[in-house]
N, C-alpha and C positions, 0 to 999 in steps of 0.2 A: 102808207104802211112798209118800215123794214126792220128786216129782222136776221141778223147775221150773229156767224157761233165760229167761235175757235176753241180748239183745247189748249188747255195748257194746262200740264200733268194730268191729273185725273179731273180736274175741274173745267166743266164747259163755260164761257165766257159768252153769253149773248146779247148782243146790242139790240135794242129795241128802238125803233122812232117813228114815229107820227103819232097816230091815236089808238089805243086801246079800247074801245068799245064795245056793243053787241053788231056794230057791223063788221069788224074786224078780229074779234075774240077768237072765233073757231079758226081762221087762216094762221093767225100768230101760234093758239096753240097747236093745229099740225104742223106746224115748221119745227117749233120749238121740242116736240116730242120727235121729230124724224132724225134733230140733232141726237136726243137723248137715246135713240138706238144704240148708239154705242156701247158695248155694256160695260167697257172697264171708267167710265167717266162716273165719278162717284160725290162730287158736288158741281153746285153750279152757282154761277154768279149774273146778276144780269145787271148789265148798264143801261140805268132809266135817263142818261144823260138828254137823247135826244125825245125823248118820250114826251109830249107836247100835251097829251090829256088821256085822264083813263075815266072810265066809271066801273058799275059794280060788277060787270063783266069782268073788266079785269082783274078783281080779288080771285073770282072762280080761276081764273088762267094761273095767277101765281100759285093758289093754295094747290090745284094740281098738280104742277110741276113741283113743289113741294113733299107732297104726296109722296108723289115717283122717286125723289131726290132722297130722302127720308128712310124709304124703303130699302135704299141701299146702304144705310148706313152714313150716308155723306150729311152736309149741310146745304143750307140756301141761304144767298146773302144779293143783295142789290146795292147799287152803287150811283152815283152821282142822281138822286132823287131830287127833283124841283119841288117849291111850296105847294102847288095843288096836289100832285104825288103823294108826298109827305103829310097831307091832312089825312085822304083816303086810307094809308095805311096807319095813321094812328088811331082813325075812329073805326077800323074794322076791325084793329087787334092782329093786324099782320106782322105788327114788330115782334108779338110774342112768339112765333116762330121762324120769322125772315130779320136776320141783322143789317142793319144798314150801316154804309161807310161811306165817305166823301170822294173816293175812286177805286177802281178797279181793283188798281195795284195793292192797298191797304186792304181790299178785302181778300185777294190770292195769298198776301202775306200773313194774313190772321187763318186764313185755313190750312198755311200748309206749317204754320205752328202748332196745329191741329186743335186750336180754339173753337169751340161751336158756342 
């Protein structure tokens, strides 16, 4: 499991690698929340390019971070999603609240333009 974050303007870009399941969800959530302690962060883009597996525990991680970001008036996006994760997002309805992009740069460009 890998969680790395970097700030780009007022957007936190978080790269997640490995598996997001009931064994790792709490640690990933805690690491993401620590990165979100910065009050100047308004938006969040999750780079899922190295995320190999996700189960229903991951849905909770995404929804919880979405709630934190939306309380700040920001938006959340996911980039580089694979077919397995795409299916989970589709079936769970996560795409109704989290927009998907083919790259982190596309997400950052869209957020910079003010589109939510």
